[in-house]
C-alpha atoms as an extended CHARMM CRD file, in Angstrom:
* protein
*
        79  EXT
         1         1  MET       CA             -0.0670000000       -0.0250000000        0.1270000000  PROA      1               0.0000000000
         2         2  ASN       CA              1.2640000000        3.3110000000       -0.7900000000  PROA      2               0.0000000000
         3         3  MET       CA              1.2750000000        5.6940000000        2.3080000000  PROA      3               0.0000000000
         4         4  ASP       CA              1.8970000000        8.5990000000       -0.0330000000  PROA      4               0.0000000000
         5         5  LEU       CA             -1.9420000000        8.3370000000       -0.8190000000  PROA      5               0.0000000000
         6         6  PHE       CA             -2.7640000000        9.0160000000        2.8020000000  PROA      6               0.0000000000
         7         7  MET       CA             -0.3480000000       12.1930000000        3.2790000000  PROA      7               0.0000000000
         8         8  ASN       CA             -0.6970000000       15.7340000000        1.9480000000  PROA      8               0.0000000000
         9         9  PRO       CA              2.4310000000       17.1150000000        0.6930000000  PROA      9               0.0000000000
        10        10  VAL       CA              3.5420000000       18.9750000000        3.9770000000  PROA      10              0.0000000000
        11        11  GLU       CA              3.2490000000       15.5330000000        5.7020000000  PROA      11              0.0000000000
        12        12  ARG       CA              5.0160000000       13.5420000000        3.1180000000  PROA      12              0.0000000000
        13        13  GLN       CA              7.6650000000       16.1970000000        3.5270000000  PROA      13              0.0000000000
        14        14  ARG       CA              7.9170000000       15.5060000000        7.2480000000  PROA      14              0.0000000000
        15        15  ALA       CA              8.0180000000       12.0530000000        6.7500000000  PROA      15              0.0000000000
        16        16  ALA       CA             10.9630000000       12.1410000000        4.2270000000  PROA      16              0.0000000000
        17        17  THR       CA             12.8060000000       14.4310000000        6.6290000000  PROA      17              0.0000000000
        18        18  TYR       CA             11.8510000000       12.0390000000        9.4820000000  PROA      18              0.0000000000
        19        19  TYR       CA             13.3860000000        9.1630000000        7.6280000000  PROA      19              0.0000000000
        20        20  GLN       CA             16.4650000000       10.9700000000        6.5090000000  PROA      20              0.0000000000
        21        21  GLN       CA             17.1740000000       11.7290000000       10.1490000000  PROA      21              0.0000000000
        22        22  MET       CA             16.8300000000        8.5000000000       11.1530000000  PROA      22              0.0000000000
        23        23  ASN       CA             19.4630000000        7.3280000000        8.6970000000  PROA      23              0.0000000000
        24        24  ASP       CA             21.4070000000       10.1080000000        9.5810000000  PROA      24              0.0000000000
        25        25  MET       CA             21.3860000000        9.2580000000       13.3280000000  PROA      25              0.0000000000
        26        26  ALA       CA             22.2430000000        5.3760000000       12.8200000000  PROA      26              0.0000000000
        27        27  ASP       CA             25.8130000000        6.6360000000       12.6800000000  PROA      27              0.0000000000
        28        28  GLU       CA             25.5380000000        9.4060000000       15.3910000000  PROA      28              0.0000000000
        29        29  ARG       CA             23.7200000000        7.6740000000       18.0030000000  PROA      29              0.0000000000
        30        30  SER       CA             24.2100000000       10.0700000000       21.1390000000  PROA      30              0.0000000000
        31        31  CYS       CA             21.8330000000       11.3110000000       23.8140000000  PROA      31              0.0000000000
        32        32  LYS       CA             20.8410000000       14.7590000000       23.0800000000  PROA      32              0.0000000000
        33        33  PHE       CA             21.3950000000       15.6890000000       26.6120000000  PROA      33              0.0000000000
        34        34  CYS       CA             24.1650000000       13.9620000000       28.1410000000  PROA      34              0.0000000000
        35        35  GLN       CA             25.9510000000       13.3370000000       24.6800000000  PROA      35              0.0000000000
        36        36  LYS       CA             27.0390000000        9.5570000000       25.5180000000  PROA      36              0.0000000000
        37        37  GLN       CA             26.2410000000        6.9960000000       22.8320000000  PROA      37              0.0000000000
        38        38  ILE       CA             22.9990000000        5.1110000000       22.6680000000  PROA      38              0.0000000000
        39        39  THR       CA             23.8050000000        1.5110000000       22.6300000000  PROA      39              0.0000000000
        40        40  ASP       CA             21.9350000000       -1.3290000000       21.2590000000  PROA      40              0.0000000000
        41        41  GLN       CA             21.1020000000       -2.3940000000       24.7330000000  PROA      41              0.0000000000
        42        42  ASP       CA             19.7160000000        0.9960000000       25.4910000000  PROA      42              0.0000000000
        43        43  GLN       CA             17.1910000000        0.3820000000       22.4940000000  PROA      43              0.0000000000
        44        44  GLU       CA             16.5360000000       -3.4200000000       23.6570000000  PROA      44              0.0000000000
        45        45  ASN       CA             15.9520000000       -2.4290000000       27.2950000000  PROA      45              0.0000000000
        46        46  ASN       CA             13.8130000000        0.3910000000       26.2720000000  PROA      46              0.0000000000
        47        47  ASN       CA             16.3380000000        3.1120000000       28.0980000000  PROA      47              0.0000000000
        48        48  MET       CA             15.7180000000        5.4340000000       25.0010000000  PROA      48              0.0000000000
        49        49  THR       CA             13.3500000000        7.2290000000       23.1030000000  PROA      49              0.0000000000
        50        50  MET       CA             12.8390000000        9.7240000000       20.3660000000  PROA      50              0.0000000000
        51        51  LEU       CA             11.9090000000       13.3640000000       20.5000000000  PROA      51              0.0000000000
        52        52  GLN       CA             10.6900000000       15.7570000000       18.0790000000  PROA      52              0.0000000000
        53        53  SER       CA             11.3770000000       19.4660000000       18.2420000000  PROA      53              0.0000000000
        54        54  SER       CA              9.6590000000       21.0160000000       15.1920000000  PROA      54              0.0000000000
        55        55  ASP       CA             11.2360000000       19.1330000000       12.2100000000  PROA      55              0.0000000000
        56        56  CYS       CA             14.1460000000       17.5890000000       14.3180000000  PROA      56              0.0000000000
        57        57  PHE       CA             14.2170000000       14.1990000000       15.9710000000  PROA      57              0.0000000000
        58        58  HSD       CA             16.6080000000       13.4390000000       18.4750000000  PROA      58              0.0000000000
        59        59  GLN       CA             17.4270000000       10.3320000000       20.3120000000  PROA      59              0.0000000000
        60        60  VAL       CA             17.9120000000       10.3320000000       24.1710000000  PROA      60              0.0000000000
        61        61  HSD       CA             17.8820000000        8.3230000000       27.0950000000  PROA      61              0.0000000000
        62        62  ILE       CA             14.6730000000        8.2470000000       29.1270000000  PROA      62              0.0000000000
        63        63  GLU       CA             16.4510000000        8.9670000000       32.4850000000  PROA      63              0.0000000000
        64        64  CYS       CA             18.2040000000       12.2170000000       30.8680000000  PROA      64              0.0000000000
        65        65  LEU       CA             14.7610000000       13.1380000000       29.5400000000  PROA      65              0.0000000000
        66        66  LYS       CA             13.0750000000       12.9930000000       33.1030000000  PROA      66              0.0000000000
        67        67  GLU       CA             16.0500000000       14.5900000000       34.7490000000  PROA      67              0.0000000000
        68        68  ASN       CA             15.7400000000       17.4950000000       32.0890000000  PROA      68              0.0000000000
        69        69  ALA       CA             11.8890000000       17.7950000000       32.5070000000  PROA      69              0.0000000000
        70        70  ILE       CA             12.1820000000       18.1410000000       36.3190000000  PROA      70              0.0000000000
        71        71  LYS       CA             14.7620000000       20.5370000000       35.9230000000  PROA      71              0.0000000000
        72        72  LYS       CA             12.7500000000       22.8560000000       33.5960000000  PROA      72              0.0000000000
        73        73  TYR       CA              9.7750000000       22.2180000000       35.7620000000  PROA      73              0.0000000000
        74        74  SER       CA             11.7820000000       23.4380000000       38.7210000000  PROA      74              0.0000000000
        75        75  GLU       CA             12.6510000000       26.3670000000       36.9540000000  PROA      75              0.0000000000
        76        76  ASN       CA              9.1680000000       27.2270000000       35.7440000000  PROA      76              0.0000000000
        77        77  GLU       CA             10.2760000000       26.6830000000       32.2520000000  PROA      77              0.0000000000
        78        78  GLN       CA              8.1960000000       25.1410000000       29.5380000000  PROA      78              0.0000000000
        79        79  VAL       CA              8.7890000000       21.1950000000       29.5370000000  PROA      79              0.0000000000
């Protein structure tokens, strides 16, 4: 089934951007917050997740995400 039939041009471009970034990140697998490498074990154990900010996607450790969210919340910043 061709998924392009169900997407408007903006969604198709966003999906293309996503897939390109996924390919790019396969080589650069580091956490956006701590900069440590995200390992295959992190992925297998569900210790990482993907974040989207505008059209960017980032891999992060879940614990780093939690720590960052708590820090932002405690500083009355948008989480």
